[in-house]
C-alpha angles and dihedrals in degrees: 000000000000117000114207117229099219105138125200115230136186094228115130097251090053093051091047091048092058095042090051093045092051095043094246130144117265094228129145088246093054093045092050092049092048090046091055092046091052090052089050089049091054091052094058110084093194088072092058128162087053098217137127094278094055091040089057089054090048092050092049096046093046093042090229096160089064090058094060126084112253126230120251098241091210088066097052108126128222093246095062093098091053091045090050091053090050091050092050091048091047089052091049090050090050092051093048092045089051093049092048092043091234116160117241144111142237094268095056091043089054094047092050092047092048091051093049096045095045091049090052090045092053093050091059 
């Protein structure tokens, strides 16, 4: 059996990735709640390895999505698809940086992801 190394972090782009994916508001309140739930997730050894698959099980069992404020779909903007791609790419950069033990931070991950996604978007 292959275990994916896809760690969950509490960096801003990770929190925003989940909130966007679940259709939740990107508010300070939602980020703080999700941050605390991720820390709780890390503290439970039965969810090891602490990756996206086990986090999904944790979220489902604890009904965490229901605790978060939902977006008003009428206010969704047209750039949400592009922003979602940037968030996913920033997370991928974070994961690879972690695996390779390369120093960095969420801000530089985001800037690099934004540059790559916007270049691809312009070429289309």
